[in-house]
C-alpha positions as CSV (number, residue, x, y, z in Angstrom):
1,M,88.4,141.3,164.4
2,Q,86.4,138.5,162.8
3,S,86.6,134.8,163.2
4,R,84.6,132.0,161.4
5,A,83.7,128.4,161.7
6,V,82.4,126.0,159.0
7,A,80.5,122.7,159.3
8,R,80.7,120.9,156.0
9,F,78.5,118.1,154.6
10,V,75.8,118.5,157.2
11,R,72.9,116.2,156.2
12,V,70.1,118.8,155.9
13,S,69.0,120.9,153.0
14,P,70.3,124.5,152.8
15,R,66.8,125.9,152.9
16,K,66.0,124.2,156.2
17,A,69.3,125.3,157.7
18,D,68.8,128.9,156.5
19,R,65.4,129.1,158.2
20,V,67.1,128.7,161.6
21,L,70.2,130.8,160.6
22,C,67.9,133.8,159.8
23,L,66.9,133.8,163.5
24,I,70.4,134.5,164.7
25,R,71.9,136.8,162.1
26,G,73.0,140.1,163.6
27,L,72.4,139.0,167.2
28,N,74.8,139.0,170.1
29,V,76.4,135.6,170.6
30,S,74.8,135.0,174.0
31,R,71.4,136.0,172.7
32,A,71.9,133.7,169.6
33,Q,72.7,130.8,171.9
34,E,69.5,131.4,173.8
35,V,67.5,131.5,170.6
36,L,69.1,128.3,169.4
37,A,68.5,126.5,172.7
38,F,64.7,127.1,172.4
39,T,64.4,126.4,168.6
40,T,62.6,123.1,168.1
41,R,64.2,122.3,164.8
42,P,66.9,119.5,164.9
43,I,69.4,121.5,162.9
44,A,69.6,124.1,165.7
45,R,71.9,121.8,167.7
46,D,74.4,121.6,164.8
47,I,74.2,125.3,164.3
48,D,74.9,125.9,168.0
49,K,78.0,123.7,167.7
50,V,79.3,125.9,164.8
51,L,78.5,129.1,166.7
52,K,80.4,127.8,169.8
53,S,83.3,126.9,167.5
54,A,83.4,130.4,165.9
55,V,83.5,131.9,169.4
56,A,86.3,129.6,170.5
57,N,88.2,130.5,167.3
58,A,87.8,134.2,168.1
59,V,89.0,133.8,171.7
60,H,91.9,131.7,170.5
61,K,93.0,134.4,168.1
62,D,92.8,137.2,170.7
63,E,93.2,136.1,174.3
64,T,92.0,139.5,175.7
65,L,88.7,139.4,173.8
66,D,85.6,139.2,175.8
67,P,83.1,136.6,174.2
68,E,80.1,138.7,175.4
69,T,81.1,141.5,173.0
70,L,80.9,139.3,169.9
71,R,78.1,139.5,167.4
72,V,77.0,137.1,164.6
73,K,78.2,139.0,161.5
74,M,77.3,136.4,158.9
75,A,75.4,133.1,159.0
76,V,74.9,131.3,155.7
77,A,74.1,127.8,154.5
78,G,75.5,126.9,151.1
79,A,74.7,123.8,149.1
80,G,76.9,120.8,149.4
81,P,77.0,117.7,147.3
82,T,73.7,116.0,146.7
83,L,73.4,112.2,147.3
84,K,71.3,110.6,144.7
85,R,69.2,107.5,145.6
86,I,66.7,105.5,143.6
87,R,63.2,104.6,144.9
88,P,61.5,101.6,143.1
89,R,58.0,102.4,141.8
90,A,55.2,100.4,140.1
91,Q,55.6,98.9,136.7
92,R,59.4,98.8,136.7
93,R,59.8,102.5,137.0
94,A,62.1,104.3,139.4
95,N,62.0,107.7,141.0
96,R,65.1,109.6,142.1
97,I,65.5,110.8,145.7
98,L,67.8,113.7,146.3
99,K,69.4,113.8,149.7
100,R,70.8,117.3,150.0
101,T,73.7,118.4,152.2
102,S,74.9,121.9,153.2
103,H,77.9,123.7,154.4
104,I,77.1,126.0,157.3
105,T,79.4,129.1,157.8
106,I,79.2,131.4,160.8
107,V,81.4,134.5,161.1
108,V,81.5,136.3,164.4
109,G,83.1,139.7,165.1
110,D,83.4,142.4,167.8
111,E,81.2,145.4,167.6
């Protein structure tokens, strides 16, 4: 049985989020939460929230399910919409600043 949780429009680029998600792919849920607790990147807190939500969704689906038996089946960060901003430069030029967003999806399932 699988359950998933999605955090949409998270203000971090998908590449930065994926670096942290690579640390927890395939791990047991309790071990993944330990890894996220000691990861120094700020996105780790948001990923921990999504992981806890996926576990809560799985427990809500099946009341008899033990959360300790769950494993992270899939953890991906897809690209969301990009916010486009303008930075003024010298001699009336302008540079574009791209503020990227991502959609973080975590799927947990029993072994």
